[in-house]
C-alpha atoms as one frame of an Amber mdcrd trajectory, in Angstrom:
protein
   0.000   0.000   0.000   1.400   3.392  -0.996   2.442   5.636   1.877   0.167
   8.664   2.342   1.776  11.925   1.282   2.461  14.336   4.140   0.803  17.710
   3.472   0.174  20.853   5.513  -3.610  20.767   5.088  -3.897  17.771   7.405
  -2.532  19.808  10.341  -4.914  22.771  10.173  -8.003  21.365  11.896  -6.920
  20.559  15.476  -6.869  24.033  17.021  -3.063  23.956  17.449  -0.847  27.022
  17.409   1.082  27.808  14.238   4.299  26.877  16.020   2.971  23.457  17.041
   1.703  22.885  13.494   5.162  23.716  12.152   6.849  21.336  14.607   4.456
  18.465  13.842   4.473  18.971  10.080   8.262  19.291   9.903   8.751  16.205
  12.108   6.382  14.013  10.105   7.794  15.247   6.794  11.288  14.325   7.993
  10.232  10.865   9.177   8.518  10.210   5.837  11.573  11.452   3.943  13.826
   9.058   5.867  11.468   6.133   5.270  11.146   6.792   1.533  14.636   8.178
   0.831  13.106  11.415  -0.443  15.862  14.029  -0.096  13.620  16.805  -1.456
  11.161  16.292   1.403  14.124  16.237   3.791  15.243  19.644   2.498  11.637
  20.839   2.748  11.501  19.734   6.399  14.828  21.372   7.205  13.748  24.632
   5.603  10.658  24.735   7.822  13.054  24.755  10.785  14.159  28.243   9.714
  10.594  29.455  10.154  10.449  27.758  13.550  13.672  29.492  14.624  12.278
  32.892  13.641   9.156  32.297  15.729  10.931  30.736  18.737  14.249  32.559
  18.951  13.539  36.050  17.697  15.676  38.124  20.083  17.832  39.163  17.127
  14.752  40.684  15.488  14.766  43.428  18.122  18.260  44.464  17.047  17.401
  44.107  13.381  14.220  46.162  13.707  16.113  48.947  15.458  18.630  49.156
  12.619  15.843  49.121  10.037  14.127  51.862  12.031  17.202  54.073  11.563
  16.210  54.375   7.908  12.661  55.204   8.943  14.045  58.043  11.087  16.167
  59.198   8.162  13.079  59.334   5.942  11.084  61.330   8.510  13.764  64.027
   8.334  14.317  63.801   4.571  10.620  63.729   3.607   8.694  65.621   6.309
   5.653  66.186   4.081   5.424  62.566   2.993   3.112  59.981   4.563   4.692
  56.516   4.711   4.760  53.289   6.699   7.345  50.630   7.521   6.062  47.106
   8.137   8.009  43.948   8.825   6.689  40.411   8.853   7.744  36.801   9.180
   6.358  34.943   6.172   3.081  33.194   6.888   3.025  29.415   7.080   0.537
  29.051   4.220   2.416  31.451   1.916   5.711  29.704   2.694   4.261  26.314
   1.863   2.750  27.706  -1.351   6.123  29.122  -2.364   8.120  25.969  -1.623
   5.809  23.778  -3.684   5.296  26.416  -6.371   9.049  26.789  -6.872   9.511
  23.031  -7.204   6.621  22.521  -9.636   7.588  25.510 -11.805  11.258  24.506
 -11.977  10.509  20.896 -12.951   7.951  22.008 -15.535  10.330  24.542 -17.139
  13.190  22.035 -17.150  10.994  19.365 -18.740   9.667  21.810 -21.343  13.220
  22.703 -22.427  14.914  19.305 -22.266  12.195  16.661 -22.324  13.746  15.170
 -19.188  13.692  15.890 -15.469  16.204  17.630 -13.179  18.203  15.845 -10.500
  17.131  15.811  -6.839  19.950  18.214  -5.972  18.774  20.699  -8.593  15.229
  20.472  -7.228  16.432  20.982  -3.651  18.145  24.208  -4.715  14.730  25.696
  -5.535  13.836  25.529  -1.842  17.035  27.187  -0.640  16.460  30.067  -3.080
  13.567  31.311  -0.958  15.044  34.345   0.771  12.045  36.311   1.974  11.169
  34.523   5.208  11.727  37.987   6.668  10.416  40.944   4.693  10.072  44.666
   5.317   7.811  46.916   3.281   8.091  50.666   2.762   4.842  52.190   1.496
   4.723  55.884   0.546   1.884  58.285  -0.179   2.261  61.936  -1.152  -0.598
  63.954   0.453  -2.725  65.776  -2.082  -2.583  68.959  -0.009   1.163  69.302
  -0.639   0.950  68.973  -4.408   1.047  71.962  -6.699  -1.482  72.226  -9.515
   1.219  71.306 -12.025   2.363  68.226 -10.080   1.526  64.684 -11.128   1.038
  62.714  -7.916   1.980  59.371  -9.441   5.218  60.725 -10.889   6.066  62.494
  -7.642   5.630  59.263  -5.690   7.678  57.329  -8.241  10.474  59.880  -7.915
  10.476  59.335  -4.164  10.467  55.543  -4.136  13.358  55.432  -6.615  15.242
  57.983  -4.496  14.667  55.708  -1.511  15.820  52.686  -3.535  19.079  54.450
  -4.405  19.800  55.464  -0.808  18.781  52.296   1.020  21.694  49.908   0.185
  24.554  52.146   1.359  22.570  53.203   4.438  21.956  49.622   5.553  25.458
  48.446   4.642  26.776  50.819   7.309  24.559  48.967   9.793  25.571  45.398
   8.998  23.413  44.511   5.994  24.900  43.373   2.671  22.845  43.702  -0.517
  22.565  40.435  -2.482  22.480  40.147  -6.254  18.893  39.208  -7.093  18.017
  40.762 -10.467  16.016  38.617 -12.890  17.275  37.824 -16.384  15.535  39.612
 -19.264  13.940  42.197 -16.984  14.029  45.777 -18.208  16.277  47.932 -16.030
  14.964  51.300 -14.914  17.282  54.251 -15.495  15.911  55.691 -12.237  18.004
  53.163 -10.303  21.731  53.885 -10.136  23.589  51.658 -12.581  25.774  50.052
  -9.905  22.650  49.092  -7.898  20.613  47.546 -10.711  21.948  43.980 -10.201
  20.512  44.056  -6.671  16.974  45.135  -7.522  14.013  43.321  -9.014  11.921
  46.114 -10.461   8.302  45.057 -10.867   7.285  48.632 -11.661   8.864  48.641
 -15.114   8.310  44.854 -15.240   4.825  44.409 -13.737   3.538  40.887 -13.229
   0.956  39.500 -15.674  -1.796  40.410 -13.210  -0.539  43.944 -12.497   1.592
  43.607  -9.366   4.130  46.455  -9.048   6.855  47.060  -6.477  10.655  47.212
  -6.101  12.379  44.353  -4.254  15.898  43.955  -2.874  17.473  41.187  -0.737
  19.884  41.909   2.136  21.964  39.550   4.243  21.969  40.582   7.908  25.451
  39.760   9.183  24.359  39.970  12.845  21.514  37.472  12.593  23.023  35.512
   9.675  19.804  35.519   7.704  18.358  37.024   4.533  15.590  39.566   4.437
  13.694  41.255   1.635  12.783  44.934   1.434   9.867  45.986  -0.769   9.332
  49.628  -1.760   6.033  50.753  -3.270   3.348  53.427  -3.306   0.089  53.154
  -1.365  -1.772  52.628  -4.631   0.516  49.706  -5.525   0.128  48.264  -2.037
  -3.676  48.426  -2.142  -3.688  46.835  -5.592  -1.493  43.975  -4.342  -3.250
  43.382  -1.022  -6.941  43.977  -1.684  -7.229  44.720  -5.405  -7.194  42.809
  -8.700  -3.556  41.673  -8.291  -4.568  39.604  -5.282  -7.610  37.912  -6.814
  -6.381  37.629 -10.407  -3.087  36.226  -9.163  -4.957  33.425  -7.420  -6.955
  32.592 -10.542  -3.921  32.739 -12.822  -1.925  30.483 -10.488  -4.654  27.875
 -10.699  -4.760  28.098 -14.509  -0.973  27.871 -14.744  -0.746  24.919 -12.362
  -3.411  22.964 -14.230  -1.571  23.587 -17.503   1.608  22.134 -15.967  -0.267
  19.066 -14.768  -1.552  18.483 -18.302   2.020  18.602 -19.675   3.485  16.247
 -17.042   1.165  13.252 -16.527   0.766  11.763 -13.068   3.498   9.276 -12.226
   6.275  10.646 -14.438   8.025  12.522 -11.647   7.274  11.987  -7.945   8.675
  15.384  -6.925   6.446  17.224  -9.379   3.436  15.107  -8.369   3.827  15.900
  -4.671   4.588  19.607  -5.149   1.634  19.980  -7.519  -0.806  18.192  -5.212
   0.309  20.116  -2.115   0.064  23.398  -3.990  -3.413  22.702  -5.358  -4.681
  21.598  -1.944  -3.565  24.926  -0.482  -5.159  26.915  -3.306  -8.522  25.301
  -2.649  -8.302  25.617   1.149 -11.499  26.955   2.774 -10.070  29.169   5.502
 -13.428  29.425   7.297 -13.311  25.715   8.167  -9.810  25.408   9.585  -9.095
  25.449  13.334  -5.849  27.139  14.313  -5.254  28.922  17.618  -5.879  32.733
  17.385  -7.161  32.448  13.821 -10.729  33.085  12.654 -12.157  33.477   9.164
 -15.735  33.940   7.973 -14.554  33.293   4.425 -11.376  33.707   2.365 -11.642
  37.517   2.487 -12.841  38.306   6.041  -9.877  37.060   8.064  -8.576  37.775
  11.554  -5.035  36.405  11.456  -3.149  37.360  14.603  -1.007  34.230  14.557
   0.877  34.439  11.253  -0.919  31.559   9.563  -2.117  33.361   6.448  -0.834
  36.952   6.397   2.405  36.575   8.333   3.623  37.591  11.799   3.947  41.380
  12.033   7.169  42.576  13.679   7.712  46.282  12.869   4.750  48.614  12.403
   5.972  52.221  11.994   3.805  54.954  10.526   4.766  58.516   9.659   2.082
  61.104   9.002   2.961  64.090   6.866   3.883  67.306   8.662   0.546  68.779
   7.623  -1.315  65.903   9.286   0.819  66.126  12.435   0.073  69.843  12.673
  -3.644  69.040  12.717  -3.136  66.485  15.496  -1.082  68.890  17.592
């Protein structure tokens, strides 16, 4: 009798905490990997331990957040009339699992499409280690209408600012123990608003928007103190709303389903066990009814009305900083 595949969905109905779910899922995935000799599942299990460490031993996050906040303080002085927010989060368990399985399925599909064969286990395992946004910080800017002149274009003014921020951020954080990592994507158009020497470090989804309209600027840093990667995203409030609650969110979900089904049609069941498992786990997560799961501190009426204070679906928030424009502060005072 074939051994049942270990998948995250089976752990979401017992009322456990996210941390306990992670421990149980990682443990069972490891035991299954040992029994079946599946080194990809072993890597998957080991990678989940990084998430566990962030949730259990996060003293270093206090130091990291303080150093990130230095840039927030710099921006409050540099852009007193700008409204902006800094948010940090530990990647949610569901999003992490989606990304691990999505990376595996996409890599195997692309490899098979080009060569007609399948990649080695080591090549597949590398797709898991390439996930470098377990920690992510987001800078969201909004230029208040009251500060604009009649001749100003608000969108262009905000774009000017976020590219200014993108050009200043790497050197600022390098002085505080962060090293920028090369992360540009091949064949992406490079924006001339980013300094030439910084372009290899940025993924610019503003000049290269996703098929469903997502726009932002991303850069990866390695924090020498905590010995971990983190991602910084820079975007306008309009871009953020579009990504979080607008068409990018809902269309992205639909397009992922269409894309995944197309891959399944190209690689029949049974041809590659690693693709089969990644595909099935990914599809199970995409069809998850959040209102029916039972996880400590999590409630959901449906897939839109969600109270997620535990980091299951939206991630664990670690640095909420908000700066009102000087005009708004004057009103408060």
